[in-house]
C-alpha positions as CSV (number, residue, x, y, z in Angstrom):
1,X,45.4,84.3,107.1
2,X,43.2,86.4,108.7
3,X,42.2,83.6,111.7
4,X,46.1,84.0,112.3
5,X,45.4,87.5,113.0
6,X,42.1,86.9,115.1
7,X,44.5,84.5,116.6
8,X,47.0,86.6,117.7
9,X,44.4,89.3,118.7
10,X,43.1,86.7,121.1
11,X,46.2,86.0,122.5
12,X,46.5,89.5,123.1
13,X,43.3,90.1,124.8
14,X,43.8,87.1,127.0
15,X,47.2,88.6,128.4
16,X,45.4,91.5,128.8
17,X,42.2,90.3,130.5
18,X,45.2,88.5,132.9
19,X,46.8,91.7,133.8
20,X,43.5,93.3,134.9
21,X,42.3,90.0,136.9
22,X,45.9,90.8,139.0
23,X,45.0,94.7,138.9
24,X,41.5,94.0,140.6
25,X,43.1,91.9,143.3
26,X,44.6,95.0,144.5
27,X,41.8,96.9,145.0
28,X,38.7,97.3,147.7
29,X,36.2,94.5,148.1
30,X,33.0,96.0,146.0
31,X,32.2,98.9,143.9
32,X,31.5,102.4,143.9
33,X,27.9,103.1,143.5
34,X,26.5,106.5,142.3
35,X,23.0,108.3,143.1
36,X,21.9,111.7,142.0
37,X,20.5,114.4,144.8
38,X,19.1,117.4,143.1
39,X,22.4,119.1,141.5
40,X,24.9,116.7,143.9
41,X,26.3,112.9,143.6
42,X,26.3,110.8,146.7
43,X,28.6,107.9,146.5
44,X,28.0,104.4,148.1
45,X,31.0,101.7,148.6
46,X,28.5,98.5,147.8
47,X,30.2,95.5,149.0
48,X,28.3,92.2,149.5
49,X,24.9,93.5,148.5
50,X,25.6,96.6,151.9
51,X,25.6,99.9,150.6
52,X,27.6,102.3,152.9
53,X,27.5,106.2,152.1
54,X,31.2,107.3,151.3
55,X,31.3,111.3,152.5
56,X,33.2,113.7,151.0
57,X,36.3,114.1,153.3
58,X,36.6,110.2,152.1
59,X,37.5,111.1,148.2
60,X,40.1,109.3,148.0
61,X,37.9,106.0,148.5
62,X,35.8,107.1,146.2
63,X,38.2,107.8,143.0
64,X,40.3,104.8,144.1
65,X,36.7,102.6,143.4
66,X,35.8,104.7,140.8
67,X,39.1,103.5,139.0
68,X,38.2,99.9,140.0
69,X,34.8,100.5,138.1
70,X,36.6,101.4,135.3
71,X,39.0,98.4,135.4
72,X,35.5,96.2,135.5
73,X,33.8,97.9,132.7
74,X,37.3,97.3,130.7
75,X,37.6,93.9,131.9
76,X,34.0,93.3,130.6
77,X,34.6,94.4,127.0
78,X,37.6,93.0,126.7
79,X,36.0,89.4,127.9
80,X,33.0,90.4,125.1
81,X,35.5,90.3,122.4
82,X,37.3,87.6,123.1
83,X,34.2,85.5,123.2
84,X,33.5,86.7,120.1
85,X,36.7,86.3,118.2
86,X,36.3,82.4,119.9
87,X,32.8,81.8,118.4
88,X,34.0,83.1,114.6
89,X,37.2,80.9,115.6
90,X,34.6,77.8,115.8
91,X,32.7,78.3,113.4
92,X,34.6,79.6,110.4
93,X,37.1,77.3,110.1
94,X,37.7,77.8,105.9
95,X,39.7,79.8,104.6
96,X,37.8,83.7,103.6
97,X,37.3,84.8,100.2
98,X,40.2,86.8,99.9
99,X,42.8,84.3,101.1
100,X,41.0,81.9,98.3
101,X,41.9,84.2,95.9
102,X,45.4,85.2,96.9
103,X,46.4,81.4,97.3
104,X,44.7,80.5,93.8
105,X,47.6,80.2,91.5
106,X,45.6,80.8,88.6
107,X,45.0,84.4,89.0
108,X,49.1,84.5,88.9
109,X,50.2,87.9,87.1
110,X,47.0,88.9,86.7
111,X,47.0,91.5,89.3
112,X,50.4,93.3,89.5
113,X,49.3,96.1,87.4
114,X,46.0,96.8,89.2
115,X,48.0,96.6,92.6
116,X,50.3,98.9,91.5
117,X,47.8,101.6,90.3
118,X,46.4,101.1,93.4
119,X,49.5,102.0,95.5
120,X,50.2,104.8,93.5
121,X,46.4,106.0,94.3
122,X,47.2,105.2,98.1
123,X,50.7,107.8,97.7
124,X,49.0,110.4,95.8
125,X,45.9,110.4,98.6
126,X,48.6,110.9,101.4
127,X,50.5,113.5,99.8
128,X,47.6,115.5,99.1
129,X,46.4,118.5,101.3
130,X,43.5,118.2,103.5
131,X,41.6,120.0,106.0
132,X,42.9,119.4,109.5
133,X,41.8,120.2,113.0
134,X,41.6,124.0,113.5
135,X,41.8,123.5,117.0
136,X,44.7,124.6,119.7
137,X,47.6,124.8,116.7
138,X,50.0,125.5,119.2
139,X,49.5,122.7,120.7
140,X,51.3,120.7,117.7
141,X,54.8,120.9,119.2
142,X,56.7,117.5,118.3
143,X,58.3,116.7,115.5
144,X,57.9,113.8,113.8
145,X,60.3,112.0,111.1
146,X,58.0,113.1,107.9
147,X,58.1,116.5,109.4
148,X,55.1,116.7,110.4
149,X,54.0,118.5,114.3
150,X,52.1,116.4,116.4
151,X,50.5,116.9,119.9
152,X,52.1,114.4,122.0
153,X,55.0,111.5,122.1
154,X,52.7,109.0,122.3
155,X,51.3,110.1,118.8
156,X,55.0,111.2,117.5
157,X,55.6,107.2,118.0
158,X,52.7,106.0,116.2
159,X,53.0,108.6,112.9
160,X,56.6,107.3,112.5
161,X,55.9,104.3,112.6
162,X,53.5,104.4,110.0
163,X,55.9,107.0,108.4
164,X,58.6,103.8,108.6
165,X,56.0,101.1,107.3
166,X,54.8,102.9,104.1
167,X,51.3,103.1,105.2
168,X,49.4,105.8,104.2
169,X,48.2,108.3,106.6
170,X,47.1,111.7,107.4
171,X,46.9,113.5,111.2
172,X,44.0,115.0,112.7
173,X,42.1,114.4,108.9
174,X,38.8,116.4,108.6
175,X,35.8,114.2,108.2
176,X,31.8,114.4,109.0
177,X,30.4,111.9,111.5
178,X,26.5,112.5,111.7
179,X,26.2,115.5,110.7
180,X,29.6,116.8,113.2
181,X,32.9,117.5,112.1
182,X,35.5,115.4,113.5
183,X,39.5,114.9,113.3
184,X,40.5,111.5,114.2
185,X,44.4,111.1,115.5
186,X,44.8,109.3,112.7
187,X,43.3,108.2,109.3
188,X,45.2,105.7,107.7
189,X,44.8,103.2,103.9
190,X,45.5,99.6,104.1
191,X,48.1,99.4,101.6
192,X,47.0,96.1,100.5
193,X,43.4,96.9,99.9
194,X,43.1,101.3,100.8
195,X,39.7,100.3,103.1
196,X,40.3,102.9,105.7
197,X,41.5,102.5,109.3
198,X,41.1,105.3,111.8
199,X,43.4,105.0,114.7
200,X,42.9,107.0,118.5
201,X,45.2,107.4,120.6
202,X,43.7,107.7,124.3
203,X,46.4,108.9,126.1
204,X,45.4,110.0,129.6
205,X,42.4,107.2,130.6
206,X,43.5,107.8,134.5
207,X,41.9,111.0,134.2
208,X,38.0,110.3,134.4
209,X,36.2,113.4,132.6
210,X,38.8,112.3,129.5
211,X,38.0,108.9,129.7
212,X,34.1,109.7,129.8
213,X,34.6,112.0,126.6
214,X,36.8,109.3,124.8
215,X,34.4,106.7,125.4
216,X,31.9,109.2,123.9
217,X,33.8,109.7,120.7
218,X,34.1,106.1,120.5
219,X,30.5,105.4,120.5
220,X,29.9,108.4,118.1
221,X,33.1,106.4,115.9
222,X,30.9,103.1,116.1
223,X,27.8,104.7,115.1
224,X,29.5,105.4,111.9
225,X,30.6,102.4,110.8
226,X,34.1,102.2,112.5
227,X,34.4,99.4,115.5
228,X,37.5,98.4,117.2
229,X,39.5,95.2,115.9
230,X,37.9,96.2,112.5
231,X,38.4,99.4,110.8
232,X,38.9,101.5,114.1
233,X,42.1,101.1,116.3
234,X,42.4,102.0,119.6
235,X,45.1,102.7,122.0
236,X,45.5,103.6,125.1
237,X,47.6,105.1,127.9
238,X,47.9,106.0,131.7
239,X,50.7,107.5,133.9
240,X,51.4,104.2,135.3
241,X,50.9,102.0,131.6
242,X,52.3,104.3,129.3
243,X,52.4,103.4,125.1
244,X,55.2,101.7,123.8
245,X,57.0,101.0,120.4
246,X,56.4,97.5,121.3
247,X,52.8,98.1,121.6
248,X,52.3,100.2,118.1
249,X,54.9,97.5,115.9
250,X,52.2,94.6,117.0
251,X,48.9,97.0,116.5
252,X,50.5,97.8,112.7
253,X,51.2,94.2,112.3
254,X,47.7,92.9,113.5
255,X,46.0,95.8,111.5
256,X,48.0,96.5,108.3
């Protein structure tokens, strides 16, 4: 049931919100403000309406406050998504059209041949050769169950789970977005209806430059019609919070 999937997603979001709230209590009060001064950037610690300049010797304080700013931004996104799901669940109490179709006994025996053909098409899609990411092939050093080489242990765990669950996928498959070539970590096909799901794993989110580039990548995907919670999967990790098999399993159950 689609509503069950949303309820599961909402529960996960609320747990994450509580977790981030606890993390934020460990940070100093206030937040980091930035101001450009010619070619330089000035740092300010803003708290209770007062703004205090942070000299470059206090770089560590600026980094801590920047990390807090990121958590606040992540928290705002999670709360916004949670509110959207709550609103949907409140105003859409009926089963979806697809759920009504699948539960209608009058259709029994009419879809099996089409579904079998669809399944064969997906298998063929997964086995076809495709243009892949030509950059830094030497970084692909970790072998997966399927025999592919990927760039990280997290990507290997994701691919192994997709493979074991029988979900058709392609690794770093070339696609075009807004006139630019793009290579998502995984392009998968839903085993029931075949729609495309992009899975991006953002692996070093405690690196500010990497995080900034990741946000730009997400904006690009959204502009092309891929959105988190629908046909875009986003998983994250830092040194302190690595990606786990449980998270991967729950993600696959939610989206596929």
